[in-house]
C-alpha positions in Angstrom: -274.3 -40.5 -116.1 -274.3 -39.1 -112.6 -272.0 -36.3 -111.5 -270.7 -35.9 -108.0 -269.7 -33.1 -105.7 -266.7 -32.9 -103.3 -266.6 -30.7 -100.2 -264.4 -30.3 -97.1 -266.0 -31.4 -93.8 -264.4 -28.6 -91.7 -264.1 -29.2 -87.9 -264.7 -32.9 -88.1 -262.0 -35.4 -87.1 -263.6 -38.7 -88.1 -266.5 -40.1 -90.1 -268.0 -41.3 -86.9 -268.5 -37.7 -85.9 -270.4 -37.1 -89.2 -272.7 -40.0 -88.5 -273.3 -38.9 -84.9 -274.0 -35.3 -86.0 -276.6 -36.6 -88.6 -278.3 -38.8 -86.0 -278.5 -35.9 -83.5 -279.7 -33.4 -86.1 -282.4 -35.7 -87.4 -283.6 -36.4 -83.8 -283.7 -32.7 -83.0 -285.7 -32.0 -86.2 -288.2 -34.8 -85.3 -288.7 -33.5 -81.8 -289.4 -30.0 -83.2 -291.9 -31.4 -85.7 -289.7 -30.4 -88.7 -289.0 -32.5 -91.7 -286.4 -35.1 -90.7 -284.0 -34.3 -93.6 -280.3 -34.4 -93.6 -279.3 -31.0 -95.1 -276.3 -28.7 -95.5 -276.4 -25.1 -96.7 -273.6 -23.9 -99.0 -273.1 -20.5 -100.7 -273.2 -21.4 -104.4 -275.9 -23.2 -106.3 -274.6 -25.8 -108.8 -275.5 -25.3 -112.5 -275.4 -29.0 -113.4 -278.3 -29.9 -111.1 -279.9 -32.6 -113.3 -276.6 -34.5 -113.6 -276.0 -34.3 -109.8 -279.5 -35.6 -109.0 -279.1 -38.5 -111.5 -277.5 -40.7 -108.9 -274.7 -38.3 -107.7 -273.2 -38.1 -104.3 -271.3 -35.6 -102.2 -267.9 -36.9 -101.2 -266.7 -35.6 -97.8 -263.0 -34.6 -97.3 -262.2 -35.3 -93.6 -258.7 -34.3 -92.3 -257.3 -34.0 -95.9 -258.7 -37.3 -97.1 -261.9 -38.2 -99.0 -263.3 -40.8 -96.6 -267.0 -41.1 -97.3 -270.0 -40.0 -99.4 -273.7 -39.3 -99.1 -276.1 -39.7 -102.0 -277.7 -36.4 -103.2 -281.5 -36.3 -103.0 -282.2 -32.6 -103.8 -280.7 -29.2 -104.3 -282.8 -26.2 -103.3 -282.4 -22.5 -103.6 -282.9 -20.9 -100.2 -282.6 -17.3 -99.0 -280.8 -16.6 -95.7 -281.8 -14.1 -93.1 -279.2 -11.8 -94.6 -281.0 -11.9 -98.0 -278.3 -13.9 -99.7 -279.4 -16.8 -101.9 -277.8 -20.1 -101.0 -278.0 -23.8 -101.9 -279.6 -26.3 -99.5 -278.2 -29.8 -100.2 -280.5 -32.6 -99.1 -278.7 -36.0 -98.5 -279.6 -39.5 -97.9 -278.6 -39.8 -94.3 -276.6 -43.0 -94.9 -272.9 -42.4 -94.9 -271.0 -44.7 -97.2 -267.3 -45.3 -96.5 -265.0 -44.9 -99.4 -261.3 -45.6 -100.1 -259.2 -42.9 -98.6 -258.0 -40.4 -101.2 -255.8 -37.4 -100.4 -257.3 -34.0 -101.2 -255.7 -30.6 -100.7 -257.8 -27.8 -99.1 -260.2 -25.8 -101.3 -263.1 -23.4 -100.7 -266.7 -24.3 -101.3 -267.4 -27.4 -103.3 -266.3 -28.8 -106.6 -267.7 -31.1 -109.2 -266.2 -34.6 -109.1 -266.4 -36.8 -112.2 -267.2 -40.5 -111.6 -263.9 -41.6 -113.0 -262.1 -39.5 -110.3 -264.3 -40.6 -107.3 -262.9 -43.1 -104.8 -264.5 -46.5 -104.7 -266.9 -47.5 -102.0 -265.2 -49.8 -99.4 -268.0 -52.3 -99.6 -267.6 -52.6 -103.4 -263.9 -53.6 -103.0 -264.5 -55.9 -100.0 -263.4 -53.6 -97.2 -265.5 -53.1 -94.1 -263.9 -49.8 -93.2 -263.2 -50.9 -89.6 -260.0 -53.0 -90.4 -257.8 -50.2 -89.0 -258.4 -47.6 -86.3 -259.2 -44.1 -87.6 -256.1 -42.6 -85.9 -253.8 -45.2 -87.5 -255.4 -44.6 -90.9 -254.9 -40.9 -90.5 -251.2 -41.4 -89.6 -250.7 -43.7 -92.5 -252.4 -41.3 -94.9 -250.3 -38.4 -93.7 -247.2 -40.5 -94.4 -248.6 -41.2 -97.9 -248.9 -44.9 -97.2 -252.7 -45.1 -97.5 
């Protein structure tokens, strides 16, 4: 059974910004002749790698709400220029919209059991564009979404 991760997407206001950033980053990597992989480096390497790579995803918290996820493709140990070992997360670049689920701030990442993960909007018949992002955020802040 897959295991998931959850992480704050700091400095991002909307899921559209995440998608735009991924597209720009992949384009930059292609122009530089680098592997066109969607990656993110975080400090701690998970211990439960096999479970995460068995169909797991990273769920992104945007503005206090889990709003989307990306499938995990690989987890690699990398060493930074400062000599500190970190974890490079490799994602499928497709961003999958999920039900919004409130999440308080936390540092780093956490494991997320499948039973606790929000459902994909497509799986429940939602297109994700039924309400403007600003309205969704306001409703979520009021506890109505």
